[in-house]
N, C-alpha and C positions, 0 to 999 in steps of 0.2 A: 580927551576932547574930541567930540564928533563933529564933522564938518561935510557939507555937501557943496561942490563948487564945479565950475567948468574945468575941464582938463587944460593943463598947459604942457608944452613940449618936455619939460624936465620931469613930468609924471610917466613919460614913456616907458622906461624900464620896468617899473611896477605894474603899469596898466597892460603891457604886453604879456606879463605873466599871469594877470588875472584873465585877460582875453583868451590865452592859451588854456586856462583851466576851463573856461566857459566852452571852448571848442571841444575839448576832451569830453566834457559832460554830455555833448551831443554827438559823441562817438567819432570825432575826427582825431586824426594822429596828432600828437604834440608837435609843435613847430614854432618854437619862440622867435627865432629870427624872422620868419614869414609873418608871424603875428605882429611883431613890431614894426615891420615894413608896412603892413597893412594899415595899422593904426596911425603911423606916421603920415601915410598919404592922405588918410581922411582928415587929420588935423591940418596939414599943410595945404591941401586943396580946398579947405572948407567944405567938404562933401557932406558932413554930419555934424550934429551937436552930440558931444559926449559930456556928461557929467559924472563925477566921481564921489564916492563916499570914502571918507578918511577918518580914521581913529587914531590919535597919538602918532601921527605921521606915516601910519601904514593905510595903503589903500585897501579898502575892504570890499568895494563893489563899484559897478558902473552901470550907466544906462547910455545907450547910443540910439540917436533918432536920425532918421533920414527924411528930408523934405520930398514931398509928393504933392500932386494936385488933384483937386475934384473938378472936373470940367462942369459937371451939373451945378455944382455949388459955386463955381468959379472963385474958388479959395484954395489956399494951401491947406494940406493936410501934414501931419508928421507920422511917420511910420516908426513906431517903437519896435525896433529891430532886435535889439540885445539888451537883456537885463541880467545882471549876474551879481551874486554876493558869495564871497569865499565862504565855504562850508563852516569855517570856524567862527564866522561872525553872523551867522543866520539866526533868525529868531529875536534880533535886537531892533527891528523896525527899519533897517536900511533900505530894504525894497520899496517900502511904502513912501519913504521920504525921497528916493529917487524918482518915484512915479510922480509925487507932488512937484517936484522940480520940472519934470517933463510937462505936467499940466501948465506950470508957470510959464514955460517956453511957449506952449501953445497959445496962452492968452496974450503974452507980450508980442507974439509974432502975428496976431490977429488971424490965427488958422482957425478952421472950423471944427478941428478934432484931432484925435490921436487913434490910429489903427494899430492893432497888433494881432500876431497869430501865435498860438501855442499849441503843443500836442494835446490830444485828448487824454492822454495818459499822465500829463503833467498836473498831479493832484494839487501841489502847492500853488502853482500858477493859476489853476482853475478855480481856486478859492481866493487867491490874492486880487485877482483883477476885478471880479464883481464887487469885492470889498472895498476897492479903490474907485467904484463907480463906473466901470466899464460895463457895457451890456454885450451879451452873446448874441451875434447874428446867427438866427437858425434859418433865415429865409433866403440865404444866398449859397451857391455852391462855390467853392474855391478850387481853381484849376491852376496847374503849373506845366509849363513846357520847359524842358531842360535841354541844354545844348551838349551835356556831358553825360 
């Protein structure tokens, strides 16, 4: 049975493992205890919204969104920061369902939209997001300042 739902604290051990896989995918060192602490803080502090995909009691993927605001629109935006499906469960539509859940959050919170960033080399993501209704901004430059 396949299910998409909001994360609960008892999901933390499985979610921490998935989150660690996600970080490793982005070339970070594996650190499950730190991943668990990070996710626990997001849940406890209500810093983000996390939805999980589950099949037969096993977490297969997740999406994490952070609230941000548009001053010009004077509304909330959601930043879709993390989307990951375990490699053994890809191609089954979990990503699309997690994105649809994100859109439902956007509508229910009366936000003006969802923003996301992905690498130019992420071929799967660069096909997935337009297929789910996202438009590529080519009229802006994205800059980052890093403290580390």
